[in-house]
C-alpha positions in Angstrom: -40.4 7.2 -16.6 -36.8 6.6 -15.6 -34.3 9.3 -16.4 -31.0 8.5 -18.0 -29.0 9.0 -14.8 -31.2 6.5 -12.9 -30.1 3.3 -14.6 -28.2 0.8 -12.4 -25.6 0.3 -15.1 -24.8 4.0 -15.2 -24.6 4.2 -11.4 -22.2 1.3 -11.4 -20.1 2.9 -14.1 -20.0 6.2 -12.2 -18.9 4.2 -9.0 -16.1 2.5 -10.9 -14.9 5.7 -12.4 -15.0 7.5 -9.1 -13.1 4.6 -7.4 -10.4 4.7 -10.1 -10.0 8.4 -9.8 -9.8 8.2 -6.0 -7.2 5.5 -6.3 -5.0 7.4 -8.7 -5.3 10.6 -6.7 -4.4 8.7 -3.5 -1.4 7.0 -5.0 -0.3 10.3 -6.5 -0.6 12.1 -3.2 1.5 9.4 -1.5 4.3 9.6 -4.1 4.2 13.4 -3.9 4.5 13.3 -0.1 7.5 10.9 -0.4 9.3 13.5 -2.5 8.2 16.5 -0.5 8.6 15.4 3.2 11.7 16.7 4.9 13.5 13.3 5.2 16.9 14.9 4.9 16.7 16.0 8.5 16.4 12.4 9.9 19.2 10.2 11.1 19.9 6.5 10.2 18.8 5.3 13.6 15.5 7.2 13.3 14.9 5.6 9.9 14.9 2.1 11.4 12.8 3.2 14.4 10.4 5.2 12.1 10.1 2.2 9.8 9.1 -0.1 12.7 6.5 2.4 13.8 5.3 2.8 10.1 5.0 -1.0 9.8 2.7 -1.1 12.9 0.6 1.8 11.5 0.5 0.0 8.1 -0.8 -3.1 9.7 -3.6 -1.1 11.4 -4.4 0.5 8.0 -4.7 -2.9 6.4 -7.0 -4.1 9.2 -9.1 -1.0 8.7 -9.2 -1.5 4.9 -10.3 -5.2 5.4 -13.1 -4.0 7.7 -14.2 -1.5 5.1 -14.2 -4.2 2.4 -16.4 -6.4 4.6 -18.9 -3.6 5.1 -18.9 -2.3 1.6 -21.8 -2.6 -0.8 -19.1 -2.8 -3.6 -16.4 -5.0 -2.1 -14.5 -5.6 -5.4 -14.0 -1.9 -6.0 -13.3 -1.2 -2.3 -10.6 -4.0 -2.4 -9.0 -2.4 -5.5 -9.0 1.0 -3.8 -7.4 -0.7 -0.7 -4.7 -2.2 -2.7 -3.9 1.0 -4.5 -3.4 2.6 -1.0 -1.5 -0.1 0.8 0.9 -1.2 -2.0 2.4 2.3 -2.7 2.4 3.0 1.1 4.3 -0.2 1.7 6.9 0.5 -1.0 7.2 4.2 0.0 7.8 3.3 3.7 10.9 1.2 2.8 12.0 3.8 0.1 11.9 6.5 2.8 13.9 4.3 5.2 16.5 3.5 2.6 16.9 7.1 1.6 17.4 8.3 5.1 19.8 5.4 5.9 21.8 6.1 2.7 22.1 9.8 3.6 23.1 9.1 7.2 25.7 6.5 6.2 26.6 6.6 2.4 28.7 3.4 2.7 25.5 1.4 3.5 24.7 1.3 -0.2 26.8 0.6 -3.2 26.1 4.1 -4.4 24.6 7.3 -3.0 20.8 7.2 -3.1 18.5 10.0 -4.3 14.9 9.6 -3.5 14.3 8.1 -6.9 17.2 5.7 -6.4 15.8 4.6 -3.1 12.3 4.1 -4.7 13.9 2.2 -7.5 15.9 0.0 -5.1 12.7 -0.7 -3.1 10.7 -1.7 -6.1 13.5 -4.0 -7.4 13.6 -5.7 -4.0 9.8 -5.9 -3.8 9.6 -7.4 -7.3 12.4 -9.8 -6.6 14.2 -8.6 -9.7 17.3 -7.3 -7.9 19.4 -6.1 -10.8 22.4 -5.6 -8.5 23.2 -2.1 -9.6 22.3 -0.8 -6.2 23.0 -3.1 -3.2 23.0 -3.0 0.6 26.5 -2.9 2.0 26.1 -2.2 5.7 24.9 -4.9 8.2 21.9 -2.8 9.5 20.9 -2.0 5.9 21.1 -5.7 4.9 18.9 -6.6 7.9 16.3 -4.0 6.9 16.4 -5.3 3.3 16.0 -8.8 4.6 13.0 -7.7 6.7 11.6 -6.1 3.5 12.0 -9.3 1.6 10.2 -11.3 4.3 7.4 -8.7 4.6 7.1 -8.6 0.8 6.4 -12.3 0.8 3.9 -11.9 3.6 2.3 -9.0 1.9 1.9 -10.8 -1.4 0.9 -14.2 0.1 -1.1 -13.4 3.2 -2.1 -9.8 2.7 -3.7 -10.2 -0.7 -5.4 -13.5 0.4 -6.9 -11.6 3.3 -8.2 -8.8 1.1 -9.7 -11.3 -1.4 -11.2 -13.3 1.4 -12.9 -10.1 2.7 -14.3 -9.6 -0.8 -15.7 -13.1 -0.9 -17.2 -12.9 2.6 -18.8 -9.5 1.8 -20.3 -10.9 -1.4 -21.6 -14.0 0.4 -23.1 -11.9 3.1 -24.9 -9.7 0.5 -26.1 -12.8 -1.4 -27.6 -14.3 1.8 -29.2 -11.1 2.9 -33.0 -10.8 2.4 -33.9 -8.3 -0.3 -35.9 -6.1 2.1 -33.0 -5.9 4.6 -30.7 -2.8 4.8 -27.2 -3.8 3.5 -25.5 -1.1 5.6 -24.0 -2.1 9.0 -25.7 -1.0 12.2 
């Protein structure tokens, strides 16, 4: 006789809840780190260099996330978890750079930026809302904002398509796999 905890529906529900909790905790930790890291000690030049390095690390993280989706027994929830990690990380990378740039050269923005202001500015650029209350004034800052806008479009267009494609390939692989085969990678 099967016990209550053995049903496939309950295991699926537990998996979904655990994935959601993991995603919320991960996003919360990333935001907490943004507010807690000692960014005040960095210079404007280190912000641009750090952002370039962060973008390379970010691309490696996306590649690792796609690989995890392809190997997952639950590609849909794995893709959701990946998006909840990469989207906040992407936004927080630029918010950190803008905060450091604004502290190093206050004239680079139309007003002094707190960490929350830098996050707000980054989200308005990402969402293409651009209220205009905070704007880039310096040439380097405008170039970084331009790079963010281009990367936003790439992230939204190509990045999400890659993640969804990985989900589809993983589901197709699982559907084509014989029932007696082990779904885990060797």
